[in-house]
N, C-alpha and C positions, 0 to 999 in steps of 0.2 A: 245070321244071328249076331255075330260079333260086330258086323257093320252097323246094325241097328243100335247095338249097345254103345258103340263109339259115337254115333250121331247124338244119342241121348246125353252122353257125358259132355260132348262139345257144347250143346245148347244149355246145359246146366251151368257150366262154367261161364258161358257168355252172359247169361242173365245175371249170374252171381256178381261177376265183375262190373256189369253195367249198373246194377243197383249199388254196389260198393263205391263205384266212381261217383255216382250222383250224391251219395251220402257224404263223400269226402270233398265235394266241391266247396270252395270258400263262400262265405256269406255274402261277399261282394257281388255275387251273381243276382242278388235281389235287386230288381230294376224298378219296382213300383210298390206303393202302399197307399192306403186310404184310412183316415181316421175321421169318421163322422161323430166327433166328440171323443173324449178320452176317458171312456167309462171303464170301471174295474170289471174283471181283472185286467189290468193294463200290462201289455208287453211291448217290447221293442222301443220304449221311450226312456231315455236316460236324462235325469235332471241333476243340476249342480247349482251351488250357491243358494240363493233364496228362492229358487224356482220350486214349484210343487204342482201336484195334480189334485184337484178338489174332488170331494165325493160326488159332486154333481157333474163330473166329466169335463171340467174346464182346466186347461193347461195354464197355470198362473206363473208368469215369468218373474214378476216382482210383487212384493208386498209393501207395507208401510215402514220398511226398515230404511233408514237414511244411509247414504253413501255406501251402497253395496250393489252387487250385480247378480244376475241369474241367467243360466243357460239351460236349454232343453234340446236334445238331439235324438234323431232316430238312431238307435243303438247299433245298427248294422251298417257296414260300409256299402256305399253305392259305387258301382263300377261305371265310370264316365268314359273310359277308352276300352276298346276291344283288346288292345295291346299297349304296352308302354309307349310305343312309337307312333301310334295312331293319333288322329286329332280327336278332340272332345266331341262326343256324340251330342245330338240334340237332347234337350231335357225340358220338362215343363212341371210347374208346381202351382197350386192354388191353395189359399188358406183364408180363413176369416178371423179377424182380430178385433180387439177392443182396447182402447187406452182410457182409463178412468182416473182422472187426477183427484187429489185430495181437495184442492182449491179449484173451483170451476174456472176453466179457461187457462190454467197455468200448468204446464206439463213439466215432467222431470227431464230425463235424458232422451227417452225414446226407445225404440226397439229396431231389430233388423232380422231379416231372413239371411242365413249364413250357410256357405259351403266352405268347410275347413278340413285340413288333414287330421285334426284331433278334436274330438268333441269336448274335451275338458278345457281347452283354451287356457293352459296354465300361465301364460304370460299376460293375460288380459288384466287391465287395471280396473279395479272396482270404482264405481261412481263416476266413471269417465269414459268417453268414447264409446258409448253404447255397450260397454263391457267387452269390446272386441280387441283392442290393442293398447299398447302403452307407448311411451316416448321412444323406446329403444327400437321396436320393430314396426312402428307406424310408417308405411311407405317402403318397407323392405320387400324386394321381389321374392325373397325366399319364404315369405310369409304364406303364400299360396292360399289366400282367402278371397272369396268373392262374396259380396253382400249387397243386399238391397235395404237401405236404411229408411226408417220412418221417424224423422228427427223433429223433436218438439222444442229444441233449444238452439238458438243462433250462436254457434261457436265460431271462434276466429279461424275458421277453415274455409273461408269463402262461402259460408252458408248464406243463401239468399234471404232466409227469414227463419222463424221458429215454427214453421208448419210446412215442411217440404219432404219430398221423396227423392232419393238419390241412389245412383249405382256406384258402389265402392269396389275398387280392385287393389288389394294389398295396402290400402290406405283409407283413413277416414275422410280424406279430402276427395270428395266425389268427382268422378269423371264427367258426370252429367246429373243435373238436378231439375226439379220442376216443383212448383207449388202443389200441394196435395189437392187432388180433384179428379175429374174425369171429363171426357168429351162426349157430349150429347149430339147425336146426328152428325158427328165428325166436324162440326163447325161451331158448336156452342160449348165453351169451357165452363164447368160448374165446380165451384170450390168446395172442398170438404175440410172439416176441422178435425185434425187427428185426435185432439183431446176432448172431443164432444161427448165421449162416453157411449157412442153409438157403434154397433158392429159394422165393419167394412170388409169387402172381399178384394183380394189381390191375386193377379195372375202374373207369373214370371215365366217367360218363354225364351229359350235359346235355340237358334237354328244352326246346326252343325255345319251345314253347307254354306250358308251366306254369312255366318258368324254374327247375325243380328240378335241383339238382346232387347226384348220388349218387356216393359213393366206397365201393367194395366190395372186400373183401380175403379171401384164402383161402390155405391152404397149397398148394404145388405139386401139380398133378393132382387137386385137389378141384374139384368143380363150383362154379359161381358161386352164392353164397348168395342167397336171395330177399330177405333184409333187408340193407339197406346199412349199412356201418359208420358213415359220416358222411353226413348228408343235410341240405340247407339250400335254401331258395327264395331265389334272388338273380338278378336280371336282369343278364346280362353285356353288354348292349348298350352300356352306358357304359364298359365295360372293354376289350372286344375290338374292334379295328379291322376293316375289311373283309378285309384280308389280313394273316395272322400266321404266325409260325414256331412249330413244336411241337418239343419235345425234352426234355432232362434236364440238370439242374445238380447239382453236388455240390462239397464242399470238405473239406479236412483241417485239423486244428489241430495242437497239439503231440502229441495222441494220434492214432495212425494207424489208418485203416481203408481197405479196398478196397471200391468200389461197382461192381457189375456189372449190365448189362441183357442178358438172354439172348434175348429175343424181344419184338416190338412190332408192333401193328397199330393203324390209325387210320382213321376214316371220318366224313364229314360227312353229316348228314340220316338216317343209318341206324346200326344197331348195328355196331360194329367187327367185322371178320372174325375168325373163330376162329383161334387159333394151333395149329399142328401141334406139340404138345408133344414128340412123339417125335423131331422134327428139331432140337430146341433143343440147343445145346452145354451141357456140364456144367462146373460149378465145384466142385472137390473141397473138402470140409471139411478143415481142417488138423488133424493129430493133435497130441497134446501134445508129441511129440518135435519136430515142425516148429515149434510155437510156441516151444519152448525154444531151438531153433537160431536162429530169427529174433531172439529177444530177445538171444541172445548176440552176434549180428552187430551188432544195433542198439547194444547197450551197448559193444561193442568200438569201433564207429565214434564213438560219443559220447565215449568215453574218449580216443580218439586226437585228435579235432578240438576237443573242448571241455574235458574234464576235465584232461588233461595240461597244456595251456597255462595253465589257471587255477591248477593246482598249482604250476607253475613260478613264477608271479607271486606267489601268495598264501602259499606254504609258508614263505619266509623271514620274512614278516610274522607269520604265525601262530606260527612257532617262537619269535620274539622275545617276542611277547605271552605265550605259554605259559610261557616261562622267567621272565619278570617276574612273572606271576601266581603261579607256584609259589614264587618267592622271597618274595613278599608273604605267601603263605599259610603258609609254614613259617618265616617270619622269627623269629629269637630275639634278644632283647636281652641281651647278656652284659656285665656291668659288671666293672670291674677287680678288685673284691674277690672275684669268683667264680672267678678263675683258680686259687686255692689249692684249690678243691673240684672241679676239672675232672674228676678221676677218678670222681666220683660223679654227674656231670651226664650226662644222656642226651639224644639228639636228639629234638626234637618230631616231626620227620618220621617217625622210626622208630616212635614211640608212636602216631602218627596212623594209620599203616598197620597196626600191630599190632592196634589196636582197631577197624579198618575205619571210621575217621572218628568214633569215639565215638558210634556209633548206639545207639539204645535196645535193639536186638536183643541187644547184648552187655552190657547193664546188669545188674550183679550186685546192686546195692542203692544206696539213698541214705541218708546219715546227716546228722549235724549239721554236718559240715564240707564235704560235697560228695558226689559220686557216684563209685561204683566200677565199673569196666568190665573185662571179661575181654579178654585179648588174646594174640596169638601173635607173638613176635618174628620178623620176616621172614627173617633170616639163620640163626638157630639153631633156629627152631621151638619155642622155650621158651615155655611158658604163663606168663603174668604177670597180675597184677591191678593196674590203674592207678587210683589215687585222684585225682580232679580236684577241687582245692580252689580256690575263688574267693578272690582276695586283692585287695580294693579298696584297701587301704592298704599302702604300701611301708615304713611305719615298723616297725622291728624285724625286717625280712625277713632282713637279713644274719645276725643272731644266730640266727634260726630255721634258716636253711640250714646254718649251722655246726653246730648241734645235730643236725640231720638227718644231716649228713655223719658226725658222730661216731657216732651210733647205727648208721649204715650199716656201721661197722667191727665191730660186735658180731656174734658168731657163737655161737649156742646152739641145741640141737636143739628146744627148746620156744619159740623166738621165730620169728615170721614174718620171714624175711630181707627187709630193705629193700635193694633192688638199686640204687636211685639216685633221682634227682629230675630234673625239668626245669622251667624257669621261662620262661613266654612271656606277655607282656602282663600281664593280671590273673589268669592261671591259674598255679597251682603243681601240678605233677603228681608224685605219689609212686608209685614202682614197687615192687611186692612180688612174691614168689613166689606163684603161684596155688595156693590150697588147694581141692582138688576136692570136698570134702564140706561146704564152706560154713561157716557160723558155728554156734556151740553153741546159741544161743537157739532156732533153728528145730527142734531136737530135743527141746526142753523144753516149749514152749508151743503153744497153738492146735491141740490134738489132733494131734500129729505122726503122720505115717504110719509112721515107723520110730522106735520108742522105744529109747533106750539102756538096755542092761542095767547092773547095778551094777558089774561089772568094767570096763566101758567108762567109766563115770562116775568111778570112783575113779582110773583111769589118767589121765583128762583133768585131774582135780583135782591130782594129783601133778605132772603136767607143767607146769601153770600155776604151782604153788607153786615148782617148780624154777626156772622162768623169773624169777619175782619175786625169789627168793633171789640169782640171778645178777645181776640189775639192782641190787639193794640192796647187795650185799656182795662179789660175786665178779668185778666188772669194774673197770677202771682208774678210773672215776668212778661216783658214785652216780647212778642213773637212777630218778627217781620217775615212774611211768607216768601217774598221775592220772586214768585212765579205764578201770580194770579193770571189765569187765562181760561178760556172756555173749555179746553180739553182737560183742565184740572178741576172743573166743576162737575161733580157726579150727581146723578139723579137717583133717588131711592124709589121704592115701589109706588109712592104717591107723588112723584115728580117734585119732591123737595130738593132744593139745591144744597149740596154739601161740598165744602171746599176740602180738597185732598192734596196729596203729593207734597210732603214737607221735605223733600230732598234738598231744597236750597234754603230752607228756613234758618233764621238766625235769631238767637235769644240774647236779650240784654236786660239789665235792670231798669225799673221805671226811673225816668229822669236822666238816663245815660244813653249813649249811642253805641251801636255795635262796632267793634274794632275790625273792620275789613276794608280792603281796597281793591277787591276783585269784582269786576262786572259780572253779574249773574242774572239770568232771566231769559225771556224770549223776545226776539226782534219784533217790534210792533207794539209791545206792551212796556217797553223800557222807558223809564222817565229820563229826560235829557240831563237832569242834574246827576242822576246815578251814572250815566255814561261818562259825563265829564269828570266826576270825582272818584268814581268807584265805590262811593259810600252809599249804603242802603239805609233808608229811614222809613218810618211809617208813611211818609208822604210818597215814597216810592210805590208802596202798595196802593195808595189812593189813585195815583196816575194810572196804574194798570187796571184798577177797578173802573175808572172812567172810560177807558177803552173798551172794557167788557160791557159797560152799559150801552155804549154805542153799537157794539157788535150784536147784542141781543135785540136792540130796538130796530136795527137796520138789516140784520141778516147778512151782513157782509164781513169779510175778514179784515183784520187790522191793516193789512197791506195787500193790495191786489194789483196784478199786472194789467195795465190798461192797453198796452201795445206789445204783442208777442214778438214783433220784429225788432223794435227798438229797445224792448225791455223796460219801457217807462212804467213806473209804479205810482199808484195812488194811495195815499195814506188816509185811512178812514176819518181821522180827526179833521184833516183839511177838507175832506169831501163833505162832511156834515156841516162844517163851519161855513162852507160856501153856500149851502142851502139856506143857512140862517142869514147870511149877508143878503141873499136874493129875496128875503122875506117869505120863504116857504120852507121852514125847517121840517114840517111834517112830510115834505116830499122825500125826505131821507128814510122814512120808515120802511120796514120790510114789506114788499109787495104781497107776501103770503098772508099778511094780516087782513087784507081786503078792508072791509069796514068793521071788522071785529076788534075794535080797540077804543080806548077812552081818550078823547082828544087832549084834554088838559093834562092827564097823567103821562101820555106819550110825549107831549111837548116838554113836560118837566123832566123826564128821563133823558131826553136828548140834550137839553141845556145843562143838566147836572153832569152828564158825561163830558161835555166840553169844559165845564167849570173844573172838574177833577183833573182834566188833561192839560191844564195850563203848564207852561214851561217853568214858571217860577213856583217852587214848592211852597213858598210862603203864602201864595194866593190860593192854594188848594184847600178845600175844607177838610176837616178831620172826619174819620169814619163815624164818630158820634153825631156830627152835624149831618153827614150824608144819610144816616139812618133816620134822623128826625125828618129830613126832607121827604124820604121815600115813604115813611109812615104817615105823613101829613101832619105831624105834630107841629112843624114849623113850615111856613110857606117859603118856597124858593124866591129869593129876591128878584124883582122885575128887571131882568138883565137885557141888554141889547148887545149886538156884535161889537159896538164901540167900547163896551165895558171890558172886553177882552182884547188882547193884543192880536196882531196879524197871524195868519195861519202859519207863516214860517217861524214865528216865535212860539206858536203852540207846540209844534213838534220840537223845535229847539235843538236839533242834533248838531253838534259842532262839526265844523269842516275838517278839523285836524284832531289828532289824538287817537281816533279809532277809525278803522276802515270797515266798510260794509262787509268785506270778505271775512272779517274776524267774528261777525255775528251770524246768527242763524235766522234764515228766512223761512224755514220749513216747519216751524212749530216746535222744534227741539230746543232745548236749553243751551245757553252759551257756554257755561263752564261746568265742569263735572263737580258735583257737590262733594265728592270724596277727595278732591285735591286740597292741598294745604291752604287753609285760609279761605276756601271758597264757599263758606257758609255764612 
């Protein structure tokens, strides 16, 4: 009886201590778990930072908080070694995750599966390094952290791109990486986009015997691929302690993304339990309307809390700076002597906006004195042409502006109206009416697309002659243009010829001569007496007009290179005169006229051109006489070549006193009108 009692007491204490010992075993004996969603009541999951668990069973690692981090760990330790001196056992985990960015295709920092000695990660830096480490312990062997990163930002840590998977050991500098994706049939790699907003499944396996780490990835509901995405042999015995915590870490920067875990299982020494994918919660992909709504809310909050205070502080400063900058930009220097010409002066700001800042897009052409731009006046929508002349010297500027102002008072239907001027620093701006059909020369030379017929040509010639007669005799002062040429004859919408560009013009009283000794004009149109003496007279303009008559009738330039090798040049006056000597003056007419011309009128224009181009200014007709000839009021005298002197005397260029190199052969003027005495 006593023996039976003793046996009963023995078994009682045996079972009691067995149960007690099991109850007192540490939690690290838990070697596996499975979460098919994180539904309430939720146990054994610890969240820190901005992580949370939603009512729909989703583990949400981050939200739309900027520059912050979130962690979620299984709250009980996992034993990875049977004893402190043993090697790390095999382990396996699988989970389904979703990364949903605020802006489609642009991720924040990314997320990682983590094995760490402490699930609170107190040294982790927010908004950086996936919330795992900071500058102090990144790469430190005492960190004892193993992680698999899903990185959506290309950091300066040898990251291959902004869409990759990597294995990290004690450092955010991965020991091995691969673009996100999976292997189909072991030989076809298919890319996955981590920030697509779609669920993806991951498997992480470690073999304790071979020390091989495999990371495998696939789209949701796809079977586990046979070939791993990232694979490396590395003994984790120096990394993992006997008892560790497992979980997830994520972070946000200035760009926002949400990171979700939908399901998770883990097991030591065997493959992780399969997840029941049908039980996992769902995370909806956002439509474009949702994206736009979120962006609107974000921008609204940013405006309220950031932009408006910044504007309140910076607006007065920016306004003052803007006003000062505009004043400097449009500053004009007005001297006392300019007050008498204030009616002719225009604001630089108006001309700047009219020409859209003098951009090349509005450039009409460049000449000897500057560039010409098309513009539209802001208030009146009037089309204008603005000539921008560089004036490095202030000497003589007052007299020049006075003459420009005087010319601006002239009004004639065959003159290009000078609307006004503007002076700013080294620039002098002359403003004219815009002529839509451009200059005459483009219709005469370089195989023009539109050739002028004879009626148009004679109308243009008569218009220029009328303008010169007005300048010489019919205005309050005598105006000597000094630069009559085809490029200075502009055509209005009805192809009426208008004489423009008074940059070289000189004024004097009737019965007097201008006081100037500077040669000014364009080579080919220069009268020989002007070249010899430097003095310009009304006869100087008549000579240039004679060359213009021949140019219009013949379609040839005043000077053309006959031999490109020797550089031998032919003067138009000599060329036409030779046709007259040969008894065939009409042979000099423009071939583009074909038979569309009036024989008698064409012959008269050619002979009148030669008559005006005589070397002796006393033998040239006045513009009054020229106008009568052109209108038919007076018949041109019956002239023959013998009535005029030889061709060498027609041109009459002296052999000494002026070299050809000092003159312009490219259509640009010889002297700058803004130089002293050069008007």
